[in-house]
Every structure is written in structure tokens, then in C-alpha cells.
C-alpha positions as CSV (number, residue, x, y, z in Angstrom):
1,M,0.0,0.1,0.2
2,K,1.3,3.6,-0.9
3,E,-0.2,6.6,0.3
4,I,0.1,9.7,-1.1
5,E,-0.4,13.2,0.7
6,L,-1.6,15.8,-1.9
7,F,-1.5,18.9,0.5
8,P,2.5,19.5,0.6
9,K,2.7,18.9,-3.1
10,T,-1.0,21.0,-4.1
11,G,-1.6,23.1,-1.0
12,N,-5.1,23.5,-0.3
13,F,-6.6,24.1,-4.2
14,A,-5.1,21.4,-6.3
15,E,-4.9,23.0,-9.9
16,N,-1.5,22.5,-11.1
17,K,-1.6,19.7,-13.9
18,D,2.1,19.5,-14.0
19,V,1.8,18.1,-10.1
20,A,-0.8,15.8,-11.0
21,R,0.9,14.6,-13.8
22,E,4.4,14.1,-12.0
23,L,2.1,12.4,-9.1
24,R,0.9,9.9,-11.7
25,I,3.9,9.3,-13.3
26,N,6.5,9.0,-10.5
27,E,4.2,7.8,-7.7
28,I,1.0,6.2,-8.5
29,I,1.9,4.1,-11.8
30,P,5.0,2.7,-10.2
31,A,3.2,1.6,-7.1
32,L,0.1,0.1,-9.3
33,K,2.5,-1.5,-11.4
34,N,4.0,-3.2,-8.0
35,H,0.7,-4.5,-7.4
36,Q,0.0,-1.7,-4.6
37,V,-3.2,-0.1,-3.8
38,V,-2.4,3.7,-4.1
39,I,-4.4,6.2,-1.6
40,L,-4.5,9.7,-2.5
41,D,-5.1,11.3,0.4
42,F,-6.7,15.0,0.4
43,N,-6.7,15.8,3.9
44,K,-6.1,19.8,4.2
45,V,-6.9,20.1,0.6
46,D,-10.2,22.2,0.4
47,S,-10.6,22.3,-3.8
48,A,-9.6,21.2,-6.8
49,T,-10.3,21.6,-10.2
50,Q,-11.6,19.1,-12.3
51,S,-8.5,19.2,-15.0
52,F,-6.2,18.0,-12.2
53,L,-7.8,15.0,-11.1
54,H,-8.4,14.4,-14.7
55,A,-4.5,14.9,-15.3
56,L,-4.3,13.0,-11.7
57,I,-5.9,9.7,-12.7
58,S,-7.3,9.8,-16.1
59,D,-4.5,8.5,-18.2
60,I,-4.4,5.6,-15.8
61,I,-7.8,4.1,-16.4
62,R,-7.4,4.7,-20.0
63,K,-4.3,2.5,-20.1
64,E,-4.9,0.1,-17.3
65,G,-9.2,-0.1,-17.6
66,Y,-11.8,0.9,-15.3
67,E,-10.9,-1.8,-12.8
68,I,-7.9,-0.3,-11.7
69,I,-9.9,2.2,-10.0
70,D,-9.9,-1.0,-7.3
71,R,-6.6,-0.1,-6.3
72,L,-7.2,3.6,-6.1
73,N,-8.5,5.0,-3.0
74,F,-9.3,8.4,-2.2
75,K,-8.8,9.6,1.5
76,N,-10.5,12.8,3.5
77,C,-12.2,14.2,0.4
78,N,-14.7,16.8,1.0
79,D,-17.9,17.0,-1.0
80,T,-16.9,18.9,-3.4
81,I,-13.8,17.0,-4.2
82,K,-15.8,13.7,-4.1
83,K,-18.1,15.0,-6.9
84,L,-15.3,16.1,-9.2
85,I,-13.8,12.2,-8.8
86,T,-17.4,11.0,-9.4
87,I,-17.3,13.2,-12.5
88,V,-13.8,12.3,-14.0
89,T,-14.5,8.7,-13.2
90,D,-17.8,8.2,-14.3
91,Y,-16.2,10.1,-17.6
92,M,-13.7,7.9,-18.0
93,Q,-15.9,4.7,-17.5
94,E,-18.2,6.0,-20.1
95,E,-15.3,6.7,-22.9
96,E,-15.1,4.2,-25.7
97,P,-11.8,2.4,-26.1
98,T,-9.8,3.6,-28.8
99,V,-8.7,1.3,-31.5
């Protein structure tokens, strides 16, 4: 299991897509490739942009399939962040596979 605290990297407003990309490439993907569950801890993060969350997780879902969401856990999310995560994950689930 790998737990990633977002606040030290994002502050209370997670909006920087470059930070999301770095987290995805350097921390999330390697942990998932090692068959770990990844916990994304949103403690002290008051809000995030949809584009931040999209950059954080959508590429993983696109490449690994929606089932990977079973190994991505979201912790300490307020209602706003929960709603945004739902929007992004629902969108990725509905997206048609590319051939």
C-alpha cells in the first residue's frame, strides 16, 4: 500500500496539472505496477479543479482499464472533491476505447 498526501504538493487548492502529472508518473503508476493499492489523501485540500483530477487519474484508467479504480482509494475528500472525482471516473468509464 502506498499513501500519497496531496496537500504538501498542492496546497489547499489542487489545480496544477503539472503536479498531477508528476504524481501520476513518479508515484501512482510505479506503485500500481508493483501491485500496490494507492491511497490519495486529500487531507487539508479544500478544493481541486476537474482538470487536476483528470491529469491525476484519467490516463491510468485509460491505459489500465476501469478496473484499476479498485486499487485507487481516495481519503479525506470533502463533498466538492468527491463530486469531482465522480465526474472524472464516470467520464472515463463512459469513454469508448480507442482502436
